[in-house]
Backbone of each chain as nested JSON, in Angstrom:
{
  "chains": [
    {"id": "A", "residues": [
      {"number": 1, "name": "MET", "atoms": {"N": [101.776, -31.791, -19.409], "CA": [100.242, -32.624, -19.518], "C": [99.772, -32.972, -18.338]}},
      {"number": 2, "name": "GLN", "atoms": {"N": [100.864, -34.131, -17.797], "CA": [100.505, -34.908, -16.565], "C": [100.254, -34.035, -15.03]}},
      {"number": 3, "name": "GLU", "atoms": {"N": [101.332, -33.055, -15.039], "CA": [101.294, -32.148, -14.24], "C": [100.246, -31.293, -13.872]}},
      {"number": 4, "name": "GLN", "atoms": {"N": [99.366, -30.803, -14.967], "CA": [98.609, -29.682, -15.159], "C": [97.123, -30.314, -15.137]}},
      {"number": 5, "name": "TYR", "atoms": {"N": [97.299, -31.81, -15.817], "CA": [95.658, -32.773, -15.079], "C": [95.955, -33.323, -14.094]}},
      {"number": 6, "name": "GLU", "atoms": {"N": [97.481, -33.468, -13.126], "CA": [97.431, -33.369, -11.411], "C": [96.772, -32.071, -10.92]}},
      {"number": 7, "name": "GLU", "atoms": {"N": [96.946, -30.987, -11.471], "CA": [96.381, -29.628, -10.879], "C": [95.059, -29.556, -10.54]}},
      {"number": 8, "name": "ILE", "atoms": {"N": [94.729, -29.808, -11.879], "CA": [92.944, -29.943, -12.399], "C": [92.27, -31.195, -11.157]}},
      {"number": 9, "name": "LEU", "atoms": {"N": [92.718, -32.406, -11.133], "CA": [91.934, -33.163, -10.347], "C": [92.55, -32.334, -8.473]}},
      {"number": 10, "name": "ARG", "atoms": {"N": [93.646, -32.096, -7.999], "CA": [93.666, -31.342, -7.25], "C": [92.774, -30.344, -6.283]}},
      {"number": 11, "name": "LEU", "atoms": {"N": [92.124, -29.79, -7.527], "CA": [90.964, -28.796, -7.368], "C": [89.784, -29.17, -7.427]}},
      {"number": 12, "name": "GLY", "atoms": {"N": [89.418, -30.378, -7.605], "CA": [88.463, -31.649, -7.932], "C": [88.01, -31.554, -8.956]}},
      {"number": 13, "name": "GLY", "atoms": {"N": [88.331, -31.202, -10.314], "CA": [88.159, -31.182, -11.315], "C": [88.098, -32.436, -12.088]}},
      {"number": 14, "name": "ALA", "atoms": {"N": [87.591, -32.513, -13.184], "CA": [87.87, -34.09, -14.297], "C": [87.816, -33.313, -15.51]}},
      {"number": 15, "name": "VAL", "atoms": {"N": [88.517, -33.682, -16.052], "CA": [88.739, -34.014, -17.201], "C": [88.255, -34.957, -18.759]}},
      {"number": 16, "name": "LEU", "atoms": {"N": [87.474, -34.545, -19.541], "CA": [87.317, -35.499, -21.1], "C": [87.464, -35.143, -21.987]}},
      {"number": 17, "name": "VAL", "atoms": {"N": [87.959, -35.764, -22.793], "CA": [88.167, -35.272, -24.567], "C": [87.234, -35.888, -25.119]}},
      {"number": 18, "name": "VAL", "atoms": {"N": [87.094, -35.3, -26.076], "CA": [85.928, -36.139, -27.557], "C": [86.752, -35.901, -28.347]}},
      {"number": 19, "name": "SER", "atoms": {"N": [86.758, -36.969, -29.147], "CA": [87.029, -36.637, -30.879], "C": [85.937, -37.239, -31.33]}},
      {"number": 20, "name": "PHE", "atoms": {"N": [85.724, -36.696, -32.905], "CA": [84.726, -37.46, -33.76], "C": [85.032, -38.616, -34.326]}},
      {"number": 21, "name": "VAL", "atoms": {"N": [86.296, -39.544, -34.035], "CA": [86.662, -40.586, -34.748], "C": [85.669, -41.976, -34.425]}},
      {"number": 22, "name": "SER", "atoms": {"N": [85.526, -42.571, -34.808], "CA": [84.622, -44.087, -34.523], "C": [86.036, -44.669, -33.226]}},
      {"number": 23, "name": "PRO", "atoms": {"N": [84.582, -45.089, -32.907], "CA": [85.216, -45.585, -31.435], "C": [86.647, -46.751, -31.755]}},
      {"number": 24, "name": "ALA", "atoms": {"N": [86.205, -46.837, -32.759], "CA": [87.693, -48.541, -33.726], "C": [88.764, -47.438, -33.548]}},
      {"number": 25, "name": "GLN", "atoms": {"N": [88.355, -46.803, -34.105], "CA": [90.351, -45.759, -34.739], "C": [90.138, -45.165, -33.477]}},
      {"number": 26, "name": "LEU", "atoms": {"N": [89.616, -44.816, -32.148], "CA": [89.806, -44.377, -30.887], "C": [90.881, -45.352, -30.223]}},
      {"number": 27, "name": "THR", "atoms": {"N": [89.993, -46.533, -30.301], "CA": [90.813, -47.643, -29.545], "C": [92.15, -48.148, -29.893]}},
      {"number": 28, "name": "THR", "atoms": {"N": [92.342, -47.9, -31.805], "CA": [93.655, -47.832, -32.112], "C": [94.81, -46.793, -31.932]}},
      {"number": 29, "name": "TYR", "atoms": {"N": [94.226, -45.681, -31.5], "CA": [95.123, -44.519, -30.879], "C": [95.622, -44.908, -29.882]}},
      {"number": 30, "name": "LEU", "atoms": {"N": [94.424, -44.869, -28.718], "CA": [94.867, -45.288, -27.431], "C": [95.501, -46.168, -27.433]}},
      {"number": 31, "name": "ALA", "atoms": {"N": [95.882, -47.103, -28.277], "CA": [96.654, -48.042, -28.185], "C": [97.985, -47.924, -27.811]}},
      {"number": 32, "name": "ALA", "atoms": {"N": [98.469, -46.532, -28.724], "CA": [99.755, -46.135, -28.739], "C": [100.41, -45.416, -27.689]}},
      {"number": 33, "name": "GLY", "atoms": {"N": [99.374, -45.324, -26.548], "CA": [99.991, -44.242, -26.006], "C": [98.838, -44.217, -24.819]}},
      {"number": 34, "name": "ALA", "atoms": {"N": [99.444, -43.977, -23.441], "CA": [98.369, -43.92, -22.301], "C": [98.012, -42.566, -22.003]}},
      {"number": 35, "name": "PHE", "atoms": {"N": [96.906, -42.443, -22.123], "CA": [96.135, -41.025, -21.731], "C": [95.793, -41.266, -20.016]}},
      {"number": 36, "name": "PRO", "atoms": {"N": [95.797, -40.305, -19.543], "CA": [95.632, -40.213, -17.787], "C": [94.335, -39.904, -17.523]}},
      {"number": 37, "name": "PHE", "atoms": {"N": [93.553, -39.438, -18.651], "CA": [92.306, -39.041, -18.785], "C": [91.149, -39.987, -19.123]}},
      {"number": 38, "name": "PRO", "atoms": {"N": [89.97, -39.861, -19.16], "CA": [88.806, -40.513, -20.418], "C": [88.913, -39.581, -21.518]}},
      {"number": 39, "name": "VAL", "atoms": {"N": [89.008, -40.479, -22.727], "CA": [89.101, -40.086, -24.503], "C": [87.526, -40.653, -24.687]}},
      {"number": 40, "name": "VAL", "atoms": {"N": [86.533, -40.06, -25.155], "CA": [85.398, -40.925, -26.017], "C": [85.159, -40.033, -27.718]}},
      {"number": 41, "name": "ALA", "atoms": {"N": [84.233, -41.315, -28.034], "CA": [83.888, -40.704, -29.463], "C": [82.802, -39.909, -29.549]}},
      {"number": 42, "name": "ASP", "atoms": {"N": [82.446, -39.15, -30.35], "CA": [81.264, -38.507, -31.055], "C": [81.413, -38.707, -32.354]}},
      {"number": 43, "name": "PRO", "atoms": {"N": [81.329, -40.067, -33.017], "CA": [81.544, -40.288, -34.333], "C": [80.101, -39.349, -34.888]}},
      {"number": 44, "name": "THR", "atoms": {"N": [78.961, -39.031, -34.428], "CA": [77.899, -38.466, -34.759], "C": [77.995, -36.957, -34.934]}},
      {"number": 45, "name": "ARG", "atoms": {"N": [78.957, -36.453, -34.0], "CA": [79.125, -35.139, -34.149], "C": [77.872, -34.328, -32.922]}},
      {"number": 46, "name": "GLN", "atoms": {"N": [77.153, -34.803, -31.853], "CA": [76.046, -34.302, -31.764], "C": [76.444, -33.633, -30.442]}},
      {"number": 47, "name": "GLY", "atoms": {"N": [77.503, -34.225, -29.372], "CA": [78.48, -33.035, -29.064], "C": [78.756, -32.056, -29.751]}},
      {"number": 48, "name": "TYR", "atoms": {"N": [79.411, -32.103, -31.057], "CA": [80.47, -30.764, -31.397], "C": [79.359, -30.041, -31.867]}},
      {"number": 49, "name": "GLN", "atoms": {"N": [77.84, -30.188, -32.478], "CA": [76.974, -29.532, -32.933], "C": [76.355, -29.013, -31.532]}},
      {"number": 50, "name": "ALA", "atoms": {"N": [76.105, -29.347, -30.447], "CA": [75.407, -29.198, -29.378], "C": [76.094, -27.883, -28.518]}},
      {"number": 51, "name": "PHE", "atoms": {"N": [77.505, -28.16, -29.037], "CA": [78.463, -27.11, -28.452], "C": [78.386, -25.738, -29.49]}},
      {"number": 52, "name": "GLY", "atoms": {"N": [77.94, -26.185, -30.963], "CA": [77.956, -25.217, -31.401], "C": [79.629, -24.792, -32.467]}},
      {"number": 53, "name": "LEU", "atoms": {"N": [80.078, -26.075, -32.744], "CA": [81.456, -26.647, -32.469], "C": [81.329, -27.067, -34.579]}},
      {"number": 54, "name": "GLU", "atoms": {"N": [81.647, -26.161, -35.108], "CA": [81.415, -25.758, -36.777], "C": [82.456, -26.397, -37.378]}},
      {"number": 55, "name": "ARG", "atoms": {"N": [82.331, -26.655, -38.401], "CA": [83.246, -26.68, -39.826], "C": [84.065, -25.706, -40.424]}},
      {"number": 56, "name": "THR", "atoms": {"N": [85.435, -25.586, -40.203], "CA": [85.793, -24.303, -41.238], "C": [85.688, -24.624, -42.6]}},
      {"number": 57, "name": "SER", "atoms": {"N": [86.114, -23.244, -43.128], "CA": [86.586, -23.672, -44.793], "C": [87.771, -23.992, -45.269]}},
      {"number": 58, "name": "TRP", "atoms": {"N": [88.026, -24.3, -46.36], "CA": [89.297, -24.278, -46.254], "C": [90.339, -23.09, -46.579]}},
      {"number": 59, "name": "SER", "atoms": {"N": [89.315, -21.995, -46.997], "CA": [89.64, -20.526, -46.65], "C": [90.407, -19.91, -46.003]}},
      {"number": 60, "name": "ALA", "atoms": {"N": [89.489, -20.734, -44.975], "CA": [89.901, -20.027, -43.316], "C": [91.151, -20.622, -42.847]}},
      {"number": 61, "name": "MET", "atoms": {"N": [91.273, -22.052, -43.565], "CA": [92.318, -22.596, -43.086], "C": [93.425, -22.054, -43.476]}},
      {"number": 62, "name": "LEU", "atoms": {"N": [93.347, -21.7, -44.837], "CA": [94.909, -21.358, -45.476], "C": [94.524, -19.441, -45.457]}},
      {"number": 63, "name": "ALA", "atoms": {"N": [94.18, -19.197, -44.279], "CA": [94.221, -17.685, -44.216], "C": [95.692, -17.207, -43.454]}},
      {"number": 64, "name": "VAL", "atoms": {"N": [96.032, -16.199, -43.917], "CA": [97.162, -16.003, -43.727], "C": [97.713, -16.173, -42.257]}},
      {"number": 65, "name": "ARG", "atoms": {"N": [96.682, -15.693, -41.251], "CA": [96.41, -15.822, -39.529], "C": [97.201, -17.247, -39.498]}},
      {"number": 66, "name": "SER", "atoms": {"N": [95.871, -17.797, -39.888], "CA": [96.2, -19.567, -39.783], "C": [97.799, -20.567, -40.175]}},
      {"number": 67, "name": "VAL", "atoms": {"N": [98.519, -19.471, -41.238], "CA": [99.298, -20.378, -41.593], "C": [99.907, -19.936, -41.065]}},
      {"number": 68, "name": "LEU", "atoms": {"N": [100.587, -18.394, -40.634], "CA": [101.554, -17.705, -39.604], "C": [101.563, -18.633, -38.776]}},
      {"number": 69, "name": "ARG", "atoms": {"N": [100.242, -19.037, -37.732], "CA": [100.183, -19.631, -36.584], "C": [101.124, -21.353, -36.477]}},
      {"number": 70, "name": "TYR", "atoms": {"N": [100.549, -21.809, -37.649], "CA": [100.982, -23.088, -37.823], "C": [102.786, -22.973, -38.23]}},
      {"number": 71, "name": "LEU", "atoms": {"N": [103.195, -21.542, -38.518], "CA": [104.672, -21.52, -38.76], "C": [105.367, -21.62, -37.334]}},
      {"number": 72, "name": "ARG", "atoms": {"N": [104.715, -20.696, -36.519], "CA": [104.951, -20.886, -35.31], "C": [104.739, -22.426, -34.555]}},
      {"number": 73, "name": "LEU", "atoms": {"N": [103.803, -23.27, -34.671], "CA": [103.532, -24.344, -34.183], "C": [105.169, -25.163, -34.754]}},
      {"number": 74, "name": "ILE", "atoms": {"N": [105.263, -24.994, -36.018], "CA": [106.294, -25.828, -36.441], "C": [107.872, -25.736, -36.409]}},
      {"number": 75, "name": "LEU", "atoms": {"N": [107.664, -24.167, -35.87], "CA": [109.008, -23.69, -35.121], "C": [109.53, -24.194, -33.699]}},
      {"number": 76, "name": "ARG", "atoms": {"N": [108.541, -24.646, -33.136], "CA": [108.392, -25.172, -31.855], "C": [108.657, -26.53, -31.926]}},
      {"number": 77, "name": "GLY", "atoms": {"N": [108.423, -27.124, -33.344], "CA": [108.892, -28.717, -33.229], "C": [107.215, -29.127, -33.454]}},
      {"number": 78, "name": "TRP", "atoms": {"N": [106.473, -28.666, -33.735], "CA": [105.447, -29.3, -34.231], "C": [105.216, -30.095, -35.553]}},
      {"number": 79, "name": "LEU", "atoms": {"N": [104.704, -30.983, -36.471], "CA": [105.304, -31.238, -37.295], "C": [103.413, -31.36, -37.792]}},
      {"number": 80, "name": "PRO", "atoms": {"N": [102.916, -31.2, -38.96], "CA": [102.32, -31.771, -39.853], "C": [102.055, -33.005, -40.143]}},
      {"number": 81, "name": "ARG", "atoms": {"N": [100.551, -33.696, -40.577], "CA": [100.903, -34.395, -40.89], "C": [99.677, -35.163, -41.866]}},
      {"number": 82, "name": "ARG", "atoms": {"N": [99.536, -36.278, -42.199], "CA": [98.792, -36.687, -43.272], "C": [97.163, -36.831, -42.718]}},
      {"number": 83, "name": "PRO", "atoms": {"N": [95.932, -36.132, -42.87], "CA": [95.06, -36.779, -41.65], "C": [94.378, -38.604, -42.174]}},
      {"number": 84, "name": "ARG", "atoms": {"N": [94.564, -39.207, -40.776], "CA": [94.437, -40.434, -41.052], "C": [92.689, -40.67, -41.722]}},
      {"number": 85, "name": "GLU", "atoms": {"N": [92.276, -41.532, -42.008], "CA": [90.86, -42.348, -41.977], "C": [89.769, -41.589, -41.32]}},
      {"number": 86, "name": "GLY", "atoms": {"N": [88.837, -41.194, -41.775], "CA": [88.053, -40.577, -40.907], "C": [88.213, -39.53, -40.179]}},
      {"number": 87, "name": "GLU", "atoms": {"N": [89.332, -38.731, -40.601], "CA": [89.788, -37.524, -39.663], "C": [88.875, -36.209, -40.604]}},
      {"number": 88, "name": "ASP", "atoms": {"N": [88.263, -35.214, -39.931], "CA": [87.904, -34.377, -40.889], "C": [88.576, -33.072, -40.675]}},
      {"number": 89, "name": "VAL", "atoms": {"N": [89.069, -32.318, -41.23], "CA": [90.696, -31.481, -40.972], "C": [89.862, -30.03, -40.952]}},
      {"number": 90, "name": "LEU", "atoms": {"N": [88.341, -30.266, -41.158], "CA": [87.893, -28.686, -41.525], "C": [86.988, -28.526, -39.921]}},
      {"number": 91, "name": "GLN", "atoms": {"N": [86.895, -29.857, -39.633], "CA": [86.255, -29.778, -38.295], "C": [86.781, -29.153, -36.95]}},
      {"number": 92, "name": "LEU", "atoms": {"N": [86.391, -27.72, -36.353], "CA": [86.493, -27.616, -35.266], "C": [87.003, -28.213, -34.266]}},
      {"number": 93, "name": "GLY", "atoms": {"N": [87.621, -27.455, -33.459], "CA": [87.247, -28.157, -31.798], "C": [86.701, -27.012, -30.927]}},
      {"number": 94, "name": "GLY", "atoms": {"N": [87.15, -27.138, -29.713], "CA": [86.815, -26.09, -28.295], "C": [87.272, -26.337, -27.321]}},
      {"number": 95, "name": "ASP", "atoms": {"N": [87.24, -25.713, -26.132], "CA": [87.347, -26.496, -24.909], "C": [86.536, -25.325, -24.029]}},
      {"number": 96, "name": "PHE", "atoms": {"N": [85.741, -26.414, -23.133], "CA": [84.986, -25.619, -21.81], "C": [85.302, -26.078, -20.856]}},
      {"number": 97, "name": "VAL", "atoms": {"N": [84.392, -25.607, -19.888], "CA": [84.487, -25.946, -18.519], "C": [83.002, -25.951, -17.777]}},
      {"number": 98, "name": "LEU", "atoms": {"N": [82.68, -27.341, -17.364], "CA": [81.237, -26.961, -17.143], "C": [81.558, -27.435, -15.361]}},
      {"number": 99, "name": "ASP", "atoms": {"N": [80.197, -26.522, -14.686], "CA": [80.224, -26.988, -13.459], "C": [79.801, -28.246, -12.838]}},
      {"number": 100, "name": "ALA", "atoms": {"N": [79.424, -28.335, -11.527], "CA": [78.997, -29.89, -10.888], "C": [77.767, -30.104, -12.087]}},
      {"number": 101, "name": "THR", "atoms": {"N": [77.117, -28.754, -11.916], "CA": [75.782, -29.192, -12.857], "C": [75.639, -29.304, -14.294]}},
      {"number": 102, "name": "GLY", "atoms": {"N": [76.592, -28.998, -14.892], "CA": [76.867, -29.161, -16.503], "C": [76.758, -27.861, -17.056]}},
      {"number": 103, "name": "GLN", "atoms": {"N": [76.313, -27.061, -15.9], "CA": [76.381, -25.04, -16.75], "C": [77.711, -24.734, -17.435]}},
      {"number": 104, "name": "VAL", "atoms": {"N": [77.831, -24.266, -18.365], "CA": [78.791, -23.927, -19.484], "C": [79.425, -22.692, -17.909]}},
      {"number": 105, "name": "VAL", "atoms": {"N": [81.042, -22.9, -17.707], "CA": [80.985, -21.455, -17.054], "C": [82.415, -20.67, -17.687]}},
      {"number": 106, "name": "TYR", "atoms": {"N": [82.763, -21.672, -18.614], "CA": [84.124, -21.327, -19.458], "C": [83.804, -21.852, -20.855]}},
      {"number": 107, "name": "ALA", "atoms": {"N": [84.17, -21.075, -21.796], "CA": [83.766, -21.518, -23.539], "C": [84.84, -20.845, -24.205]}},
      {"number": 108, "name": "HIS", "atoms": {"N": [85.358, -21.397, -24.935], "CA": [86.702, -21.228, -25.692], "C": [86.341, -22.104, -27.191]}},
      {"number": 109, "name": "PRO", "atoms": {"N": [85.36, -21.638, -28.149], "CA": [84.789, -22.458, -29.396], "C": [86.372, -21.765, -30.253]}},
      {"number": 110, "name": "SER", "atoms": {"N": [87.057, -22.863, -30.927], "CA": [88.163, -22.423, -32.101], "C": [87.435, -21.887, -32.878]}},
      {"number": 111, "name": "GLY", "atoms": {"N": [87.733, -20.528, -32.806], "CA": [87.951, -19.543, -34.105], "C": [88.16, -19.954, -35.233]}},
      {"number": 112, "name": "GLU", "atoms": {"N": [89.309, -20.542, -35.184], "CA": [90.32, -21.108, -36.193], "C": [90.912, -22.406, -36.203]}},
      {"number": 113, "name": "PRO", "atoms": {"N": [91.556, -23.048, -36.998], "CA": [92.468, -24.657, -36.682], "C": [93.143, -24.509, -35.051]}},
      {"number": 114, "name": "THR", "atoms": {"N": [94.159, -23.041, -34.985], "CA": [94.913, -23.472, -34.088], "C": [94.518, -22.733, -32.823]}},
      {"number": 115, "name": "ASP", "atoms": {"N": [93.563, -22.17, -33.007], "CA": [92.733, -21.147, -31.857], "C": [92.475, -22.341, -30.64]}},
      {"number": 116, "name": "ARG", "atoms": {"N": [93.228, -22.346, -29.689], "CA": [93.111, -23.092, -28.329], "C": [93.408, -21.708, -27.247]}},
      {"number": 117, "name": "PRO", "atoms": {"N": [92.559, -22.361, -26.191], "CA": [93.348, -21.647, -24.92], "C": [94.361, -22.052, -24.055]}},
      {"number": 118, "name": "SER", "atoms": {"N": [95.247, -21.39, -23.73], "CA": [96.123, -21.998, -22.994], "C": [95.493, -22.978, -21.346]}},
      {"number": 119, "name": "VAL", "atoms": {"N": [96.451, -24.002, -21.211], "CA": [95.971, -24.996, -20.361], "C": [95.526, -24.057, -18.905]}},
      {"number": 120, "name": "SER", "atoms": {"N": [96.64, -23.068, -18.938], "CA": [96.387, -22.197, -17.631], "C": [94.908, -21.483, -17.623]}},
      {"number": 121, "name": "ASP", "atoms": {"N": [94.707, -21.148, -18.533], "CA": [93.225, -20.446, -18.479], "C": [92.103, -21.647, -18.131]}},
      {"number": 122, "name": "LEU", "atoms": {"N": [91.987, -22.616, -18.713], "CA": [91.252, -23.911, -18.088], "C": [91.507, -24.287, -16.929]}},
      {"number": 123, "name": "ILE", "atoms": {"N": [92.284, -24.598, -16.216], "CA": [92.62, -24.658, -14.4], "C": [92.15, -23.472, -13.845]}},
      {"number": 124, "name": "ASP", "atoms": {"N": [92.482, -22.038, -14.327], "CA": [91.878, -20.794, -13.651], "C": [90.759, -21.079, -13.644]}},
      {"number": 125, "name": "ALA", "atoms": {"N": [90.025, -21.368, -14.598], "CA": [88.131, -21.899, -14.774], "C": [87.624, -22.748, -13.669]}},
      {"number": 126, "name": "VAL", "atoms": {"N": [88.445, -23.95, -13.561], "CA": [88.155, -24.681, -13.001], "C": [88.107, -24.129, -11.236]}},
      {"number": 127, "name": "ARG", "atoms": {"N": [89.702, -23.57, -10.981], "CA": [89.368, -22.987, -9.89], "C": [88.575, -22.131, -9.032]}},
      {"number": 128, "name": "GLN", "atoms": {"N": [88.067, -21.22, -10.308], "CA": [87.183, -20.21, -10.537], "C": [86.025, -21.061, -9.568]}},
      {"number": 129, "name": "VAL", "atoms": {"N": [85.457, -22.106, -10.511], "CA": [84.371, -22.991, -9.884], "C": [83.934, -23.466, -8.498]}},
      {"number": 130, "name": "THR", "atoms": {"N": [85.649, -24.224, -8.201], "CA": [86.296, -24.715, -6.816], "C": [85.607, -23.267, -6.142]}},
      {"number": 131, "name": "VAL", "atoms": {"N": [86.226, -22.799, -6.151], "CA": [85.928, -21.195, -5.127], "C": [84.879, -20.77, -4.873]}},
      {"number": 132, "name": "LYS", "atoms": {"N": [84.143, -20.666, -6.169], "CA": [82.385, -20.075, -5.945], "C": [81.764, -21.165, -5.426]}},
      {"number": 133, "name": "LYS", "atoms": {"N": [81.86, -22.319, -5.378], "CA": [81.567, -23.602, -4.428], "C": [81.799, -23.473, -3.147]}},
      {"number": 134, "name": "ASP", "atoms": {"N": [83.256, -23.056, -2.688], "CA": [83.322, -23.576, -1.467], "C": [82.674, -21.707, -0.69]}},
      {"number": 135, "name": "SER", "atoms": {"N": [82.459, -21.014, -1.004], "CA": [82.391, -19.657, -0.719], "C": [80.559, -19.238, 0.044]}}
    ]},
    {"id": "B", "residues": [
      {"number": 1, "name": "MET", "atoms": {"N": [75.385, -21.539, -33.481], "CA": [75.95, -20.673, -32.271], "C": [76.398, -21.502, -31.12]}},
      {"number": 2, "name": "SER", "atoms": {"N": [77.79, -20.889, -30.935], "CA": [78.447, -22.395, -29.839], "C": [77.894, -21.451, -28.25]}},
      {"number": 3, "name": "LEU", "atoms": {"N": [77.917, -22.828, -27.655], "CA": [77.132, -22.686, -26.214], "C": [78.015, -21.518, -25.231]}},
      {"number": 4, "name": "ARG", "atoms": {"N": [77.516, -20.909, -24.804], "CA": [77.672, -19.612, -23.713], "C": [77.794, -19.954, -22.58]}},
      {"number": 5, "name": "VAL", "atoms": {"N": [78.67, -19.196, -21.505], "CA": [78.475, -19.323, -20.081], "C": [77.174, -19.02, -19.432]}},
      {"number": 6, "name": "GLY", "atoms": {"N": [76.933, -19.958, -18.922], "CA": [75.497, -20.057, -17.98], "C": [74.453, -20.924, -18.655]}},
      {"number": 7, "name": "GLU", "atoms": {"N": [75.019, -21.351, -20.192], "CA": [73.918, -22.491, -20.806], "C": [74.251, -23.86, -19.976]}},
      {"number": 8, "name": "HIS", "atoms": {"N": [73.34, -24.631, -20.529], "CA": [73.933, -26.208, -20.392], "C": [73.557, -27.239, -21.691]}},
      {"number": 9, "name": "PRO", "atoms": {"N": [74.123, -27.787, -22.223], "CA": [74.103, -28.479, -23.367], "C": [73.451, -29.393, -23.293]}},
      {"number": 10, "name": "GLY", "atoms": {"N": [72.786, -29.738, -22.525], "CA": [71.667, -31.358, -22.254], "C": [72.123, -32.114, -21.933]}},
      {"number": 11, "name": "ASP", "atoms": {"N": [71.429, -33.099, -22.111], "CA": [71.796, -34.502, -22.129], "C": [72.639, -35.32, -23.62]}},
      {"number": 12, "name": "LEU", "atoms": {"N": [74.177, -35.903, -23.302], "CA": [74.449, -35.424, -24.429], "C": [75.056, -37.022, -24.217]}},
      {"number": 13, "name": "TYR", "atoms": {"N": [75.367, -37.818, -25.304], "CA": [75.619, -39.613, -25.173], "C": [77.111, -39.763, -26.107]}},
      {"number": 14, "name": "PHE", "atoms": {"N": [78.06, -40.042, -25.275], "CA": [79.467, -40.324, -26.623], "C": [79.524, -42.019, -26.312]}},
      {"number": 15, "name": "ILE", "atoms": {"N": [80.548, -42.241, -26.814], "CA": [80.801, -43.689, -26.899], "C": [82.138, -44.062, -26.888]}},
      {"number": 16, "name": "ARG", "atoms": {"N": [82.211, -44.97, -25.528], "CA": [83.766, -44.949, -25.121], "C": [84.537, -46.175, -26.174]}},
      {"number": 17, "name": "PRO", "atoms": {"N": [85.592, -46.195, -25.742], "CA": [86.287, -46.915, -26.827], "C": [85.97, -48.296, -27.048]}},
      {"number": 18, "name": "ASP", "atoms": {"N": [85.398, -48.846, -25.961], "CA": [85.04, -50.369, -26.201], "C": [83.031, -50.082, -26.549]}},
      {"number": 19, "name": "GLY", "atoms": {"N": [82.821, -49.148, -27.056], "CA": [82.169, -49.196, -28.024], "C": [80.389, -49.281, -26.899]}},
      {"number": 20, "name": "SER", "atoms": {"N": [80.835, -49.083, -25.307], "CA": [79.588, -48.554, -25.019], "C": [79.562, -47.197, -24.601]}},
      {"number": 21, "name": "PRO", "atoms": {"N": [78.147, -46.941, -24.836], "CA": [77.974, -45.694, -24.685], "C": [77.801, -45.135, -22.769]}},
      {"number": 22, "name": "VAL", "atoms": {"N": [78.01, -43.593, -22.889], "CA": [77.927, -43.033, -21.68], "C": [77.379, -42.075, -22.083]}},
      {"number": 23, "name": "SER", "atoms": {"N": [76.901, -41.17, -20.754], "CA": [76.107, -40.109, -20.75], "C": [77.01, -39.53, -20.625]}},
      {"number": 24, "name": "ILE", "atoms": {"N": [77.463, -37.701, -20.837], "CA": [77.735, -36.589, -20.442], "C": [77.691, -36.556, -18.625]}},
      {"number": 25, "name": "SER", "atoms": {"N": [76.435, -37.089, -18.128], "CA": [76.14, -36.727, -16.902], "C": [77.097, -37.603, -15.696]}},
      {"number": 26, "name": "ALA", "atoms": {"N": [77.525, -38.825, -16.272], "CA": [78.635, -39.628, -15.909], "C": [79.465, -38.901, -15.235]}},
      {"number": 27, "name": "PHE", "atoms": {"N": [80.066, -37.916, -16.188], "CA": [81.525, -37.025, -15.795], "C": [81.054, -35.725, -15.087]}},
      {"number": 28, "name": "LEU", "atoms": {"N": [79.517, -35.484, -14.593], "CA": [79.323, -34.495, -13.5], "C": [79.426, -34.781, -12.394]}},
      {"number": 29, "name": "GLY", "atoms": {"N": [78.911, -33.268, -11.55], "CA": [79.074, -33.605, -10.114], "C": [80.402, -33.316, -9.527]}},
      {"number": 30, "name": "ARG", "atoms": {"N": [81.097, -33.047, -10.278], "CA": [82.388, -31.604, -10.055], "C": [82.894, -31.432, -11.515]}},
      {"number": 31, "name": "PRO", "atoms": {"N": [83.646, -29.953, -11.12], "CA": [83.806, -28.972, -12.726], "C": [84.864, -29.963, -13.793]}},
      {"number": 32, "name": "LEU", "atoms": {"N": [84.331, -29.928, -14.764], "CA": [84.562, -30.569, -16.115], "C": [85.263, -30.062, -16.935]}},
      {"number": 33, "name": "VAL", "atoms": {"N": [86.611, -30.326, -17.31], "CA": [87.106, -29.795, -18.622], "C": [86.273, -30.305, -19.858]}},
      {"number": 34, "name": "LEU", "atoms": {"N": [86.608, -29.99, -20.566], "CA": [85.567, -31.041, -21.762], "C": [86.556, -30.437, -23.003]}},
      {"number": 35, "name": "ILE", "atoms": {"N": [86.732, -30.641, -23.551], "CA": [88.093, -30.923, -25.006], "C": [87.538, -32.028, -25.917]}},
      {"number": 36, "name": "PHE", "atoms": {"N": [87.124, -30.845, -26.824], "CA": [86.56, -31.258, -28.132], "C": [88.096, -31.02, -29.109]}},
      {"number": 37, "name": "LEU", "atoms": {"N": [88.104, -32.447, -29.787], "CA": [89.404, -32.33, -30.553], "C": [89.418, -32.111, -31.965]}},
      {"number": 38, "name": "ARG", "atoms": {"N": [90.438, -31.672, -32.832], "CA": [90.098, -31.403, -34.387], "C": [90.928, -32.581, -34.993]}},
      {"number": 39, "name": "HIS", "atoms": {"N": [91.696, -33.365, -34.328], "CA": [92.023, -34.226, -34.807], "C": [92.866, -35.369, -34.006]}},
      {"number": 40, "name": "LEU", "atoms": {"N": [93.143, -36.883, -33.741], "CA": [94.159, -37.006, -32.633], "C": [95.631, -37.042, -32.947]}},
      {"number": 41, "name": "GLY", "atoms": {"N": [95.83, -36.854, -31.92], "CA": [97.536, -36.654, -32.112], "C": [97.987, -35.562, -32.6]}}
    ]}
  ]
}
């Protein structure tokens, strides 16, 4: 993660991570480990709503495709855990890249809970913005 | 509907861990990778 973050910085980019938990919960979580990039709270989920990130359903969470993806993650060493207080397991996330003016140049809203792009896809999107700016 | 390529999210405010508000514009001026989490950790 550190190496990939440094690549984004080398390309002239930045990273911002958003969570919908309260600032107090975020502070507790961040105290447990250092993050090289800023993490902010969006407890009203206005950012989530602005980017069209919705809540999924239990039926979608338990769909065969999602269960198989979770099984693959477990086989790679990820372990499921009980949700913390305030966490909404049905809230979907998403990954976006914005250019310097705030225009969306890459959008990957999660279609289901395990649906995230690769970090290399995000780095490529930052690279394309940088190349476009320099040309 | 999800925000699409070419669109702008508008002025959004988030809250730093210390409780202070911060606008998304504070992070613009260069390409920004914006990651919305499902859960912490």
